N, C-alpha and C positions, 0 to 999 in steps of 0.2 A: 613551904614558905613562900607563896607567890610574891613575885617582884620584891624579894628582899635577900639579903645575904644568907646563903645557905648555912643552916645549922644541922650537923649530922652527927649522931652518937654524943650529942652534948657539947660538940666543939664547932666553932665557926671556921669555915671553909676560907681562911684568909691568913696572910703572913704579913710581917711587917719588920722593917730594920729601923733600928734607931728608936726615938722616942714614941712611946705608945700613941696611936692615933686618938683622935678626940672621941672617938665612939668605943674606944676601949676592948675592941674585939681582935682576935687573931692570935696567931703563933710568933712569937718573937723570934728573929734570928740574930745572933750576936755580930755578925759581921757580913759584909757584902758576899752574895752568894752567885754561883751560876744560874741560868735559867732552869736548869733541872733541879737545883736544891731549892730554888724559890717556889717551883711547881709542887714539890713535893710538901713543903711546908704549908703551902696553902691548899692542900688537898685537891690539887688540879691534874693529878696523875692518873686520870682515866681517859678513855677514848669514846667516840661516838660511833654508831654504825647507821648507815643508811639501809633501809629495809622496805621492800615492796609492800604497798598499802592494801588492805582486804577490807571489804564490807561483809559482815555475817548475814547470810540468807536466812539462814534458820540453824538449828543446833547441829546439823549435818554438813551443810554446805557454806563457802564463802565465794564471793565475787572478788577478783581482782580490780583495784581501781588503776586504770591505765594512766601512765606517765605522772604517778603521785607516788611519793615514798615519804615514810615516816624516819625521823632521826630520833634515835633512843640512845641512852648511855649503855656502853657494853658491860661495865661494872654492876650495872642494877638490872641487866636484862632478864635475870632469872629470879628477881625478887619481887616482893610485894610493892616496892618503891618505884618500880620503873613506870616512867609515864612517856609518852610522845612528846618530845621537846618541840618540833615544828613539823610541818608537811612542807615537802619541796618538790621541785620538778626534776627531770632527768638529767639536765645540765649541772646540776648543784652537785659540787664535790666537798666533802667534809675536809675541813683543816683542823688537825688534831691540836690540843692545847701545847704540846710540846714542839709542834711544827710552827705554831704562830708566834710563841714566845720566844723561838731561837732567833727571831729577828733581834732581839736584844743583844745577844751574846756578843757579836763583834764590837758593839759599842761599850759595852761593860768591859771587853777585854782589853780594849784600849785606854782603859781608865777614863773614859768620856761620860760614864754614868754608873750609877748603882742602883740596884733593884730597893725599891722603898715599901710597896705593897702590892699584893696580888689576891685575887678571890673569885668566887662563885655567886653569881645572882640568879634567883628565879629557879633553883634545882638544876642549872647547868645552860639554861637558855642563854645566858651571858656570861663571859668570863673577861677578866681584865688583869692588867699588870702595869704598875706605875714605877717609871724610873727616874731618880734624879740626877739632873745634868750639873756640870760643874759652874761656877760663877753666879752671879745674881744681877738683877736689876737694881740699882739704887735710885729711888724716885726724888727721894730727899733724904737728908742726913738722918739716919736712924730709922728709916723705913725702907727696908729691903724687900724685894721679891724673888723668892728663889724659882728655878725653872725645872720643870718636869716634863717628861713623855709619857703619855698614856696610851697604851695599845688595848683596843677592845675587840672582842670577837664574839660572834652569836652563833649558837649551834641550833636555832629555831628558823632560820632563812630569813629572818627580819632585816638583817644589816650587813654590810661587808666588813672585812677587818679594817679597822681604822687606827690611825696613828696621829696624835696631835700633841702639841704643847699646852700644858695647863699651869699657869703661874700660881704660885701661892704666897700670899703675904706674911711675912715673918712674924710681924708684931701681933697678929691675932690670929694666924693659921687659916684664914679665910681662903677658900679657892676662888680666884677671881673671875677667869673664863672658863667655863667648862668645856670639856674636851670634844664633845661630839654634836655640836651644833654650828658654831660659825667658826671663821678663821681657817688658817692652814692645815690641810689634812692630807693624810695619804690613805686612800681607800684601795682594797684589793677584794674583788669579788668572788665568789665561791664558784668558780669554773674549773674546767679541767686543767687550765695552766696556772691555777692559783699559787702553787708553790713556786713556780719560776717567777711570777710576778712579785710574789713576796720577797723573794731573794734579790730582786732587783731595786725593792723599795728604797733601800738606804740611799740610792742616788737621789731619790726625791727628797730625801731629808736635807739634803744640801739647800734646796730651795726653800724648805721649811724654815731652816737655820737663819737664812737670810731675812726671812719675814719676821723673825723674833726680834729683829732691830725696829720693825714698824711698831710691833706692840710696846716696845720700851718707849719710843717716841711718843706714842699715844699716851701712856701713863705719864710722861714728864709734861706733856701738854696740858693734861687735866688738872695738875697740881697747879698750873699758872692761871687757872680760870677761878675768879670769884665768883660765888654764888649768892645773888642777892635774892630776897625772899620769891619774886616771881619767876626767877629762874629755877630755884628749886623746886617750885610747885610745878612749873612746866615739865622739868626731868621727871619727877616721880609720878605725874600724871601719864607721861609717855611710856614710863616702864609699867606702871600699873594701871592700864587704861579702864575707861569706864565699861561695864558688862554690856554685851551685845542687847541682851534684854532690859530696858530701863525699869521693868516691873520686877526683875529678880532681886528681892530685898537681901536674900542670903549673899549672892555674889556682891551686891553693892556694898555690904557690911565688911565683907573680906577685902575688898579693893580699899575701902576707906582706913580699915586697920592697917593694912600693908603700908599705904602711904604714911599713916601716923608713925608706925614703928621705925620705918626707913628715916623718917625726919628725926627721931629720937636718936638712932644711930649715928646720923650725919653729925649731931652735936655733941652725943657722948660716947659714940663706938671706940673701941679700942684703937689706939692710933691716931684717932681723928682730933684730938685734943691738943696735938702737937702745934706749935705756933706756925710752922712752915706747911702745916696740913689743914688747919682748921678752917672751916668756911669755904673750902676749895670744891670743885667738881671732881676730884680724886676722893675726897671725904664723903661726898654724895653717892658716888659709885661704890665705895667700901660700905657705906651705910646699908645700901641693898644687899651686897653680898653677905654682911653680917647678920642681916635679918633673916636670909635664906638658910643660912648655917645653924642659926640659933633658934629656928623656930621649935616652940614646944609640942606637946601632943603627940609625939612620935617616938617609937623605939629606935634605938640606935641603928638597927638593921634598915629600918624604912627610911631614916634620915639619910644614911649612906647611899641608899639607891637612888633617892630623890635629888640629892646634890650632885651626884657623879652621872646619872643618866636620865632622871625624871624631870618632873615640873620644876624642881630647883635650878638645875643647870641652864634649861631653856629660859628661865626669867634672867639668870644672871647674863646668858649670852646676849638677851635683848639689851640688858642694863648697859653693858659694854659697848655695843654697836651705837646705841643712843648717845652715850657719853662721847664716843669718838666724833660723832657728827656735831654735838652740841660745842665740843671743845674747838671745832673749826669754825662754828658759826659765831662763837663768843670771844674768839682770839683777839687778844689786845692790838 
């Protein structure tokens, strides 16, 4: 199931703790778990192998491709489901799921976080784990934002290990800033010292925690900015820019539809009708995030992939960056 949550033997390769996620997928854990327990529940208990790459010359001979290796899942190696997840160079060092997600264990063990969700996308090309941090951001009364840490790792060579904060607005469960585009990030590349660098990454989290204060400050500044009609149009036109090709009618229609629905959610979105939120830049920003999270015409698996790692998270990251700039420009 390319670019979507893995479904194997009729079950989604995902786990969750607490409330059922909006997509309704995964195995429920009744109480906080260790990384090992979360990995087992999410069906992440497999390893990858780095193998030499060959090109078949004919039925009897094969040529070695120098300095190129294929990454495959060990549990699928001798089955018909085995595919090459990615092609990498000699310096690439696979980081197993258990090693990557062990990063969270010290934080969880100190009571500073609990595992929330974990899963597999695109046959194992990407894996992730989301941990909930204590405390929340109170933008205004009855409008809280919970704090999460998202760790993502790729097995196809496309990205480094990444750890970022991703806040979620409680009133509507919308993910506000997606975790792999903008904002504070810890990146650990796949080289020979990757395990040592990952062990030291917790030090960098201190810097990231400090920058979470900046995110809180940005949210509170957004709610102080009132949006006149021309401001709303300007903001949404920047978030959903005109297509590069003026003659592309299909893309033009998509842009106009996005602007229209974002305007609707600005006025009618969950939590946006509260007196202290209505008509603000905070409502406009959340109108975009609700649009992205609620887009129809997609399976639950495809929506999850888009919102967390695909086009959806890129739009949200752009919406956040533009809102921060507009809040500064329009400050009273």
